[in-house]
C-alpha positions as CSV (number, residue, x, y, z in Angstrom):
1,M,105.5,166.6,67.3
2,S,108.3,165.8,69.7
3,R,109.4,169.5,69.7
4,Y,105.8,170.5,70.5
5,R,105.6,168.1,73.4
6,D,109.0,169.2,74.7
7,G,107.9,172.8,74.5
8,R,104.7,172.1,76.5
9,E,106.6,170.1,79.1
10,A,109.0,173.0,79.5
11,L,106.2,175.5,79.9
12,A,104.5,173.1,82.5
13,A,107.8,172.9,84.4
14,D,108.2,176.7,84.3
15,W,104.7,177.3,85.6
16,S,105.2,174.6,88.3
17,R,108.4,176.4,89.5
18,R,106.4,179.6,89.7
19,G,103.7,177.9,91.7
20,Q,106.2,176.4,94.2
21,A,107.7,179.9,94.7
22,D,104.2,181.4,95.3
23,L,102.8,178.5,97.4
24,T,103.7,179.9,100.8
25,A,103.3,183.6,100.5
26,R,100.8,183.9,97.5
27,P,98.6,180.9,97.5
28,Y,96.0,182.5,95.2
29,D,98.7,183.1,92.6
30,A,100.0,179.5,93.2
31,V,96.5,178.2,92.2
32,T,96.8,180.0,88.9
33,D,100.4,178.8,88.4
34,F,99.7,175.1,89.0
35,S,96.5,175.3,87.0
36,T,98.5,176.6,84.1
37,A,101.2,174.0,84.6
38,L,98.5,171.3,84.4
39,A,97.0,172.8,81.3
40,Y,100.4,172.2,79.6
41,G,101.0,168.9,81.4
42,P,97.8,167.3,82.7
43,D,99.5,164.1,83.7
44,R,101.8,165.8,86.2
45,A,100.6,164.2,89.5
46,G,103.0,166.2,91.6
47,D,101.5,169.4,90.3
48,R,98.0,168.1,90.9
49,F,98.9,167.5,94.6
50,L,100.6,171.0,94.8
51,L,97.5,172.5,93.3
52,A,95.4,170.9,96.0
53,K,97.7,172.3,98.7
54,A,97.5,175.8,97.1
55,L,93.7,175.5,97.0
56,I,93.8,174.6,100.8
57,S,95.9,177.6,101.5
58,A,93.6,179.8,99.4
59,R,90.7,178.5,101.5
60,R,89.0,176.7,98.6
61,S,88.7,173.4,100.5
62,P,85.9,171.8,98.4
63,E,88.0,172.1,95.2
64,A,91.1,170.8,97.1
65,E,89.2,167.9,98.4
66,A,88.0,167.0,94.9
67,Q,91.5,167.1,93.6
68,L,92.8,165.0,96.5
69,Q,90.0,162.4,96.2
70,A,90.9,161.9,92.5
71,L,94.6,161.4,93.5
72,A,93.6,159.0,96.2
73,A,91.5,157.0,93.8
74,E,94.6,156.6,91.6
75,D,97.0,155.9,94.4
76,P,95.2,154.9,97.7
77,A,98.5,154.3,99.5
78,N,99.8,157.8,99.0
79,S,100.4,159.0,102.5
80,E,100.8,162.7,101.6
81,V,97.5,162.7,99.9
82,N,95.7,160.9,102.7
83,L,97.3,163.3,105.3
84,E,95.8,166.4,103.5
85,L,92.4,164.7,103.2
86,A,92.7,164.0,107.0
87,R,93.4,167.6,107.7
88,I,90.4,168.8,105.6
89,A,88.1,166.3,107.4
90,A,89.4,167.4,110.8
91,A,88.8,171.0,109.9
92,E,85.2,170.2,108.9
93,G,84.6,168.3,112.2
94,A,84.2,165.0,110.4
95,L,86.2,163.1,113.0
96,D,85.6,159.5,111.8
97,N,86.7,160.4,108.3
98,A,89.7,162.3,109.7
99,V,90.8,159.2,111.7
100,R,90.4,157.0,108.7
101,Y,92.6,159.2,106.5
102,Y,95.2,159.7,109.3
103,H,95.5,155.9,109.7
104,A,95.8,155.6,105.9
105,A,98.6,158.2,106.0
106,V,100.4,156.4,108.9
107,D,100.1,153.0,107.2
108,G,100.8,154.2,103.6
109,V,103.8,155.1,101.5
110,W,105.8,158.3,102.1
111,T,108.1,159.7,99.5
112,S,110.7,160.8,102.0
113,N,111.5,160.7,105.8
114,A,109.0,157.9,106.3
115,V,109.7,157.2,109.9
116,V,109.5,160.8,111.0
117,S,106.5,161.6,108.7
118,R,104.6,158.6,110.1
119,R,105.3,159.6,113.6
120,N,104.3,163.2,113.0
121,A,101.0,162.1,111.4
122,R,100.2,159.9,114.4
123,I,101.0,162.8,116.8
124,E,98.8,165.1,114.7
125,L,96.0,162.6,114.9
126,A,96.4,162.4,118.7
127,R,96.1,166.2,118.9
128,V,92.9,166.1,116.8
129,L,91.4,163.4,119.0
130,M,92.2,165.4,122.1
131,A,90.7,168.6,120.6
132,H,87.4,166.6,120.1
133,G,87.5,165.3,123.7
134,Q,88.6,161.8,122.7
135,A,91.4,161.5,125.3
136,V,91.4,157.7,125.6
137,R,91.7,157.3,121.8
138,A,94.5,159.8,121.8
139,Q,96.3,157.8,124.4
140,G,96.2,154.8,122.2
141,E,97.8,156.6,119.3
142,L,100.5,158.0,121.5
143,I,101.2,154.7,123.3
144,A,101.7,153.1,119.9
145,L,104.7,155.4,119.3
146,I,106.5,154.8,122.6
147,D,108.6,151.8,121.7
148,E,109.8,153.3,118.4
149,L,110.8,156.7,119.9
150,P,114.5,157.6,119.7
151,E,116.3,158.7,122.9
152,D,115.8,162.4,122.0
153,S,115.0,164.4,125.1
154,M,113.0,167.1,123.3
155,L,110.8,164.6,121.4
156,L,110.4,162.4,124.5
157,T,109.3,165.4,126.6
158,D,106.9,166.5,123.9
159,I,105.2,163.1,123.7
160,A,105.2,162.8,127.5
161,G,103.4,166.2,127.7
162,L,100.8,165.0,125.3
163,L,100.3,161.8,127.2
164,A,99.9,163.8,130.4
165,D,97.3,166.0,128.8
166,A,95.5,162.9,127.6
167,G,95.4,161.6,131.2
168,A,98.0,158.8,130.9
169,T,100.0,160.0,133.8
170,A,102.1,156.9,134.5
171,R,103.1,156.5,130.8
172,A,103.9,160.2,130.6
173,L,106.1,160.0,133.7
174,G,107.9,157.0,132.2
175,L,108.7,159.0,129.1
176,A,109.7,162.1,131.0
177,R,112.2,160.0,133.0
178,R,113.5,158.6,129.7
179,A,114.0,162.1,128.5
180,L,115.9,162.9,131.7
181,A,118.1,159.9,131.2
182,A,118.9,161.0,127.7
183,A,119.6,164.6,128.8
184,P,120.0,164.9,132.6
185,A,120.4,168.7,132.4
186,D,117.3,169.3,130.3
187,P,115.1,171.7,132.3
188,R,111.9,170.9,130.3
189,A,112.2,167.2,131.0
190,A,113.1,167.8,134.6
191,T,110.2,170.2,135.1
192,L,107.7,167.8,133.5
193,A,109.0,164.8,135.4
194,G,108.8,166.8,138.6
195,E,105.2,168.0,138.0
196,L,104.1,164.5,137.2
197,E,105.9,163.0,140.2
198,F,104.2,165.7,142.4
199,K,100.8,164.8,141.1
200,S,101.5,161.1,141.5
201,G,102.5,161.7,145.2
202,D,106.2,160.9,144.8
203,I,107.2,164.1,146.6
204,P,110.9,163.3,147.2
205,A,111.4,162.7,143.4
206,A,109.4,165.7,142.6
207,A,111.5,168.0,144.8
208,R,114.7,166.5,143.3
209,D,113.7,167.0,139.7
210,L,112.0,170.4,140.2
211,S,115.1,171.6,142.1
212,A,117.3,170.4,139.1
213,A,115.0,172.2,136.7
214,Q,115.2,175.4,138.8
215,A,119.0,175.2,138.9
216,S,119.4,174.8,135.1
217,G,116.4,176.8,133.8
218,T,113.3,178.7,134.9
219,L,110.1,177.3,136.5
220,D,106.7,178.7,135.8
221,D,104.6,179.8,138.8
222,D,102.8,176.4,139.1
223,A,106.0,174.4,139.0
224,R,107.7,176.8,141.5
225,R,104.8,176.4,143.9
226,M,105.0,172.6,143.6
227,L,108.7,172.8,144.5
228,E,108.0,175.0,147.5
229,V,105.2,172.7,148.7
230,G,107.3,169.6,148.0
231,R,110.2,171.0,150.1
232,Q,107.9,171.8,152.9
233,V,106.4,168.3,152.8
234,L,109.9,166.8,153.2
235,A,110.6,169.3,156.0
236,L,107.3,168.8,157.9
237,D,106.4,165.1,157.5
238,P,106.9,163.4,160.9
239,Y,106.5,159.9,159.3
240,T,109.2,160.2,156.7
241,G,112.5,158.4,156.7
242,R,114.2,157.3,159.9
243,L,113.5,160.2,162.1
244,N,114.2,159.7,165.8
245,V,111.4,160.3,168.3
246,H,112.6,163.9,169.1
247,A,112.5,164.9,165.4
248,R,109.1,163.4,165.0
249,A,107.8,165.2,168.0
250,M,109.1,168.5,166.8
251,R,107.6,168.1,163.4
252,A,104.2,167.1,164.9
253,L,104.2,170.3,167.0
254,R,105.2,172.3,163.9
255,A,102.2,170.8,162.0
256,L,99.9,171.6,164.9
257,A,101.1,175.2,164.9
258,I,100.3,175.5,161.2
259,A,96.9,174.0,161.7
260,R,96.1,176.3,164.6
261,A,97.1,179.3,162.6
262,R,94.7,178.2,159.8
263,F,91.9,177.5,162.3
264,E,92.2,181.0,163.8
265,R,92.4,182.5,160.3
266,C,89.4,180.6,158.9
267,S,87.1,179.8,161.8
268,E,85.0,182.9,161.3
269,S,84.1,181.9,157.7
270,W,83.9,178.2,158.5
271,I,81.3,178.7,161.3
272,A,78.9,180.3,158.9
273,D,79.1,177.2,156.6
274,P,76.3,174.8,157.5
275,N,78.4,171.9,156.4
276,I,81.3,172.8,158.8
277,G,79.9,175.0,161.5
278,P,78.1,172.4,163.6
279,S,81.3,170.3,164.0
280,L,83.7,173.2,164.4
281,G,83.4,173.4,168.2
282,A,84.4,169.8,168.7
283,L,87.4,170.3,166.3
284,G,88.4,173.4,168.2
285,M,88.3,171.5,171.5
286,R,90.5,168.7,170.0
287,L,92.9,171.3,168.7
288,A,93.1,173.0,172.1
289,A,93.7,169.7,173.9
290,A,96.5,168.8,171.4
291,G,98.0,172.3,172.0
292,R,98.6,171.4,175.6
293,R,100.9,168.5,174.7
294,T,104.5,169.2,175.2
295,A,107.5,168.0,173.2
296,A,108.6,166.0,176.3
297,A,105.2,164.3,176.5
298,L,105.3,163.4,172.8
299,E,108.8,161.9,173.1
300,R,107.7,159.8,176.1
301,D,104.5,158.5,174.3
302,S,104.7,158.3,170.5
303,D,101.0,157.7,170.4
304,L,100.5,161.3,171.3
305,I,102.4,162.2,168.1
306,D,99.7,160.5,166.1
307,E,97.0,162.3,168.1
308,V,98.5,165.7,167.5
309,T,99.1,165.1,163.8
310,T,95.6,163.7,163.2
311,V,94.1,166.8,164.6
312,A,96.3,168.9,162.4
313,F,95.4,166.9,159.4
314,D,91.7,167.2,160.2
315,V,92.0,171.0,160.2
316,E,93.8,170.9,156.9
317,K,91.0,168.8,155.3
318,L,88.6,171.8,155.6
319,P,88.1,173.9,152.5
320,A,89.9,177.2,152.0
321,G,86.6,179.1,151.7
322,G,86.8,182.8,152.1
323,C,89.9,183.0,154.4
324,G,92.6,183.7,151.9
325,G,93.3,180.3,150.5
326,E,96.1,177.9,151.5
327,T,99.6,178.8,152.4
328,V,102.5,176.7,151.3
329,D,102.6,175.2,154.8
330,D,98.9,174.4,154.6
331,R,99.2,172.8,151.2
332,A,102.2,170.7,152.4
333,L,100.4,169.6,155.5
334,S,97.3,168.7,153.6
335,L,99.4,166.5,151.3
336,I,101.1,164.8,154.2
337,G,97.7,164.1,155.7
338,R,96.4,162.4,152.6
339,Q,99.6,160.4,152.2
340,H,99.3,159.1,155.8
341,A,95.6,158.9,156.2
342,S,95.5,155.1,156.4
343,P,99.0,154.2,157.8
344,V,98.9,156.6,160.8
345,P,97.9,154.7,163.9
346,G,95.0,156.1,165.8
347,A,93.8,158.2,162.8
348,Q,90.1,159.2,163.2
């Protein structure tokens, strides 16, 4: 009897090895292999789990789910089983069930690499939630990871990107900066940090980090445009730093020239817009009056700097419409106007 049992166990092990070899490339064959292994050794729980995985790969989800449910009933804390059940539920659109199984996987028992496996399961859950439009719930899952993340730039940047996609900009920026601290030359971390800083209005930091990313890697078109705009903001803003009155006056006149060029380029399309046309004449008169101010006059009376920049900002508030969109200078001036809308004395 012992020899008989040993023979069946050997056959089960042999068919299991065949199944593991077939699992990735030939899942249909793997289903047969593991089924045969279980015919010889029906108590082999590992082969039952692998059969479920083969059934999933062979697109036989109902059979796989039945197999996994049986395993979960025997061992409710088995994280690998719960993770596969979560994936099936997610694929079927059963979000509540998917979340329940993902949490069971996160909180359960892993056979190996528990810390990494638990983290990956939570990240996978966050992606599922985002795919179902549940950004706030996804934020909660990702935020739960933050304190336990190692100082690994690639991982920190990945999680920061997910947080940004989920709308948690401040948390994302904090992680992107952690990634940069861990690897100051990492262009992915620098790019993400720069993009988030730009969107948050921290233009000096954005220009610094995007410049670093450009120096050590490549920027996509969006990031490159952010860098160009950021540099122009720093070059044009008359209210930044400790500029003397001459520098402020020259920047104000440069802003006015940009706004006048846009007004000339776009006024024909604006005048046909019923929401803009009626007030365009008054804006044109203000623009013309500001254009008669000289650098010497602005240096003598700093209130005139505010008058000139306010007119320029008001022009840049108008929509791009059908006049070719915004230039880099226009975009930069628009950002400066928004940043200084309240602090600028005399703003209208």
